[in-house]
C-alpha positions, -999 to +999 in steps of 0.1 A: -154+113-581-189+111-594-194+095-627-221+105-652-238+136-640-272+137-656-301+114-652-308+087-678-333+097-705-366+080-708-368+053-734-406+052-736-406+065-772-380+040-784-385+003-787-362-014-762-333-033-778-321-066-764-295-092-773-306-115-800-312-152-794-283-160-816-260-138-795-273-152-762-266-187-775-229-181-780-207-199-754-187-167-748-218-147-740-230-175-717-197-177-699-196-140-694-231-139-679-223-168-656-195-148-643-216-117-637-204-097-667-231-077-686-226-083-723-246-053-733-259-021-717-281+010-724-261+042-725-271+076-713-288+084-746-309+052-744-288+036-770-283-002-769-246-011-768-231-046-771-197-054-755-170-065-780-157-100-777-121-088-770-133-069-740-153-098-726-122-121-730-100-096-711-125-091-683-130-128-679-092-132-676-093-106-649-116-128-630-093-158-635-113-174-663-096-184-695-117-176-725-089-173-751-102-201-773-134-221-780-120-251-761-110-229-732-145-214-731-162-249-731-138-261-703-147-230-683-184-235-688-182-271-676-161-261-646-186-235-635-216-258-639-198-284-619-190-260-590-227-249-590-237-285-584-210-294-559-212-264-536-224-275-503-236-240-492-230-206-506-202-188-487-223-157-480-259-156-470-279-124-468-309-121-445-330-089-441-353-090-411-389-096-420-380-109-455-379-147-461-344-158-471-338-193-486-304-210-491-295-239-514-278-268-497-263-294-521-254-325-501-243-361-507-260-375-476-297-375-468-297-353-437-268-329-434-261-314-400-267-277-395-255-253-367-255-215-364-231-195-343-241-159-336-218-130-337-215-129-299-203-166-299-236-180-287-254-209-305-287-202-321-312-223-302-337-228-329-344-260-350-325-254-383-331-290-395-368-284-393-364-256-419-348-278-444-368-292-473-360-309-505-357-288-536-378-305-563-366-281-590-328-286-585-304-301-610-312-339-610-274-347-609-273-333-573-277-363-549-296-344-522-307-308-530-323-289-502-336-254-495-330-240-460-353-213-449-333-190-426-350-183-392-368-149-389-357-143-354-319-139-359-303-109-342-288-082-364-251-090-370-226-113-386-231-150-379-217-183-391-237-212-405-219-246-404-231-274-427-217-309-422-223-335-450-206-367-440-169-361-441-173-326-457-179-294-437-185-259-450-192-226-434-211-196-446-212-160-432-247-149-425-252-111-429-284-104-409-295-068-414-324-045-406-348-044-436-343-006-436-318+018-421-338+037-395-340+074-401-326+092-371-353+109-350-341+145-357-342+138-394-376+121-392-390+152-375-382+175-404-357+178-432-322+188-421-296+208-440-258+210-441-227+222-459-204+205-484-168+215-484-133+204-494-113+201-462-080+209-477-093+243-491-101+260-459-071+272-439-063+292-407-032+307-392-026+274-374-028+254-406+004+242-424-006+255-459-034+230-462-067+227-443-066+201-416-085+183-389-082+214-366-099+235-393-125+208-396-133+209-359-137+247-361-158+246-392-181+219-378-186+239-346-193+272-364-216+256-389-236+240-361-238+274-344-254+288-375-281+261-380-264+234-400-269+197-391-241+181-410-210+188-431-199+166-460-162+167-467-140+151-493-128+115-486-101+114-459-087+080-467-050+073-463-025+085-488+013+081-494+036+084-464+060+109-481+058+131-512+046+130-539+011+134-525-017+123-548-040+154-549-072+134-556-089+123-524-108+098-546-076+079-554-065+068-519-038+042-510-062+026-486-098+031-476-093+013-443-072+041-427-071+079-425-052+106-443-025+117-418-015+148-438-046+165-423-033+161-387-029+194-367+004+189-348-004+217-323-036+198-313-017+167-301-014+162-263+023+156-265+029+189-283+021+207-251+047+186-233+076+192-256+109+206-243+115+242-251+140+233-278+117+207-294+087+231-292+108+258-309+118+233-336+081+224-343+071+260-344+099+269-368+087+242-391+052+256-390+065+291-396+083+278-427+050+270-445+026+294-426+028+320-454+011+295-477-021+299-457-024+333-474-014+322-508-044+323-533-026+300-558-031+262-559-020+244-528+015+229-525+006+197-508+041+183-509+057+213-492+031+213-465+035+176-457+073+177-458+074+203-430+045+189-410+059+153-411+092+165-396+073+182-368+052+150-362+084+129-360+096+152-332+062+150-313+061+112-318+093+109-298+080+129-269+073+103-241+037+095-235+023+091-200+008+057-190-028+067-199-018+079-234+004+048-240-025+025-230-048+044-254-023+039-282-018+002-274-055-003-274-059+014-308-031-008-323-048-039-309-082-030-322-069-021-357-053-055-360-032-069-388-044-044-413-026-016-394+006-035-394+002-041-432-003-005-438+027+005-417+049-020-435+038-006-469+046+029-457+081+019-445+087+001-479+076+032-497+099+054-477+129+032-476+127+014-510+110+041-531+077+049-547+061+016-558+050+028-592+087+033-601+091-004-608+122-001-629+142+014-600+121+001-571+108-034-580+097-043-545+060-039-552+060-065-580+087-089-566+080-090-529+048-097-509+037-100-473+054-133-469+088-122-482+116-124-456+129-091-470+097-074-458+100-088-423+136-077-422+127-043-434+102-039-405+127-052-380+154-028-392+130+002-392+109-005-362+107+032-351+095+042-385+070+014-386+057+024-351+056+060-363+031+051-390+009+033-365+011+064-342+001+087-370-031+067-376-039+069-339-035+106-338-056+111-370-083+089-355-083+111-323-085+143-342-114+132-364-132+120-333-126+154-317-141+171-348-172+150-346-175+157-309-174+194-316-201+190-342-224+172-318-217+197-290-227+225-314-261+208-318-257+191-352-281+163-358-256+143-378-223+161-376-196+149-399-206+132-432-177+112-445-173+104-482-163+069-492-143+067-525-150+040-551-117+022-547-080+024-541-047+032-559-033+002-579+000+006-561-015+011-526-011-012-496-044-030-502-033-041-537+002-051-525-005-068-492-038-084-502-039-088-540-064-116-536-090-090-528-088-076-563-093-086-599-061-100-614-046-086-646-047-052-662-082-038-655-092-006-639-125+010-629-142+039-646-173+048-664-185+050-701-190+083-719-218+106-708-230+142-714-205+157-690-176+134-697-177+127-734-146+106-735-157+084-705-135+081-674-108+057-663-101+062-625-071+039-625-083+018-596-083-020-594-118-034-587-127-056-559-129-093-569-166-102-563-156-138-558-132-129-530-159-108-513-184-137-514-158-162-503-148-142-472-182-129-461-174-094-472-151-090-442-129-063-458-160-043-467-174-047-432-143-034-416-140-004-439-176+007-434-173+001-396-143+024-395-159+052-415-189+052-392-167+053-361-165+091-363-194+101-386-231+106-384-235+098-421-216+083-449-218+092-486-210+063-510-194+078-541-207+061-573-231+040-554-238+021-586-206+003-577-225-017-551-245-032-581-220-030-610-186-015-619-173-005-654-141-026-658-117-013-684-090-036-698-056-021-704-053-004-738-091-003-744-097+032-732-127+043-710-151+035-739-139-001-742-151-016-709-179-039-695-201-038-665-193-065-639-221-071-614-217-074-576-239-088-548-255-055-539-277-072-513-246-082-493-231-047-493-264-031-485-267-055-456-233-044-443-242-008-447-276-014-429-259-032-400-232-006-394-254+024-399-281+011-376-255+004-349-240+039-353-274+056-355-263+071-388-274+075-423-261+064-457-263+085-489-257+069-523-244+091-552-267+076-578-263+102-606-259+094-642-265+062-661-282+045-632-310+019-639-343+030-622-343-002-600-311+009-583-326+041-568-357+021-558-337-006-541-316+020-522-348+037-510-364+004-500-334-002-477-333+034-463-303+045-483-308+080-495-301+088-532-288+121-546-307+148-563-289+178-580-309+208-593-287+212-624-294+176-634-331+174-625-354+178-656-389+170-663-391+133-674-353+131-670-349+148-704-314+149-718-320+181-737-303+212-723-332+236-730-360+214-717-378+224-685-363+217-651-383+196-626-402+213-598-386+207-564-418+191-551-411+162-575-377+154-559-373+121-540-380+120-503-352+096-496-325+117-510-299+144-503-308+173-525-283+200-535-278+226-562-245+214-574-217+188-569-179+190-565-174+180-602-190+212-615-179+247-610-194+265-580-229+278-589-216+314-595-191+300-619-215+277-636-240+305-642-211+324-660-201+293-680-168+285-663-173+249-673-175+259-710-143+279-708-124+253-689-134+224-711-125+243-742-092+253-727-084+217-717-096+202-751-122+180-734-150+187-758-160+162-785-182+188-802-176+224-814-174+248-784-202+268-800-225+239-797-216+233-761-220+270-753-254+270-769-264+240-748-250+256-716-269+289-724-302+269-729-296+251-696-291+284-677-322+299-694-343+269-684-331+272-648-338+309-646-372+304-660-381+279-633-368+302-606-389+331-620-420+311-626-417+296-591-415+330-574-380+324-561-364+351-583-375+384-597-377+385-635-354+415-637-326+397-619-327+369-646-319+395-672-285+404-658-269+373-642-235+388-632-251+417-614-275+394-595-253+365-590-259+361-552-297+365-557-297+337-582-275+314-561-298+320-531-329+315-552-317+281-563-311+272-526-344+286-515-360+264-541-345+234-524-366+241-493-397+231-513-382+196-518-395+167-497-359+153-496-348+144-461-315+161-464-306+194-481-271+206-489-254+238-497-218+240-509-195+263-489-181+276-522-217+288-531-217+305-497-186+325-504-193+331-541-163+311-553-160+308-591-131+284-594-137+247-602-124+223-575-122+193-599-125+189-636-133+152-645-112+137-672-080+156-662-051+150-638-021+172-644-039+194-669-058+212-641-051+218-605-077+194-593-083+192-555-058+220-547-079+251-551-081+272-518-114+288-508-121+322-523-149+346-522-167+362-551-140+389-553-113+362-555-100+369-520-090+340-498-115+330-470-098+316-439-114+292-414-123+318-388-137+341-415-161+316-431-190+322-407-183+359-405-187+362-443-220+381-449-227+360-480-222+327-461-244+339-433-270+350-458-271+316-474-272+299-440-303+320-432-319+309-465-312+272-456-327+278-422-359+290-439-356+326-426 
């Protein structure tokens, strides 16, 4: 789920607009800014936009701040100023090795006591008190204001600073991270390339109507055998335990756990130990949906999971040997309370009904983790509860096996996992731990842009930045750690979300939101710690209305940005007919590609599938003739660059349909001139697919995230056929520089 898909235009020719002194003096504006809410922004056209008062009041309410009247605003302002003075130590401290880090200590005694416990439980031996000095610039109402300079020899990790001030003691989580995420040696040697694919779309005879972890294992191995060093797949976060299945992988129920619908039952150890009758039962279930593997129509996720889940239930009841049982027990112990929470939510979903059907199934809104009814539910359905934990173990095993296959095939990075922006409002995270999210009716999305002219509302509750700070970003740490457990790289969808998120109050529509800022240094520290420990890389999707400083900060910390040929114009011009940028100008610290999953495959884009589809779905806010004119100018500009650069013969540019493959390969050949560390080809561009995988701004209007893999002649391409396809092999040779 990328948001805005083109780069921000330059505003050098226009005088920057800012909020007036009169607006800045308003108490509501001051209160919003104190709470990290941006009260204005510059949109993708470079236009200055002020956030309406009604939106600011609603967003403040979502943060637990009452701004409903002038008196309430004044009370809130006084409260926040008092907290700023009374806080003994900030709850989260970020330290990047080699960079001085200073912390404010507000005490009531002259010499507060300091101690630091390292992640491994040892005590920091240095003299913290010697690094404490009085802050002459602090608020004079603070009895004793100090600045603590954090030591520069702290080990990388998560530590605890304890400050004792008379009878008061406070603790802070210290996130000590490498200044930069190291570039893995194979990538530092030369740029590496890989594929992007949608896991569900690629199926084999052993699949259950939907691509699965078995298909992933085979794809990774085959891709590695043909020169690729990574494969980016759609997010594989956890979904609902029973139908209906949410098609979008970017709207998961939890980012902490895995999508179990992708499990390959035949790949489970206990499948091979089933009795003849049980084996026949599982095989019959597979046969009941096997024909779907050859169906060119949109995937039936619900039918696939209904059959597969019954098979998994049978395999789950097959006794495990001592070694396997010990492995399962160890997984459950390591996963901790979050796994039990997820399993309990799954049982509630299955027994009590879908949580969003609140009229018939009010459990989501009336019960919580402390309700005796929930404990009773788990006791009465212990087998079902344990089944959900077992599914997570099996999924974890199979993703690990896929990554092992990638490394065995010689891939430098292997699996590149994709991390979604957030979670479903009715998912386990929002139910079991509502304190982690903003209260009230707000969701996350993005304002209007060139490619999504109505803006987008993703329907996800945003993390509460105060909760993250108060808890030392533990929930984010655990999530990132788990994603890196079986991946050589992680892509952060909408990486701007580390810096700010567009919060949309209920009833305002995607246009009526406001940006809420986050502590990006803390989340970058977590990413740096986990990536460096895993020897992996982090890629941030920084397309769209992204301030220039964001991409620079990411690069400074070794996080790769994203470059897309279709969006890369000279001087970031927003005009469709303006020249495209030469690939030599692309960023070094980036993953460069021709396209994204939010556009039609390149063959389809060249033949204006996006124009036809958006007109068909009534997504345009301008006459289709104008949009077609812009799309034609865009294509002409790209073809001109390809011809001028010597990547495409001029005659091929005159007849696009007849030279489709040549043009697609020319665009990828152009990538090789980029200095970007990672280069990416889409598997749909290899096969010549035309169908769009996802059309932003739609849900039921289009079969998003359910389109099986086709070739240019609209024939299905199965898993074992992908790397036998002449066109795929040809594009692989292009990417290998042959």
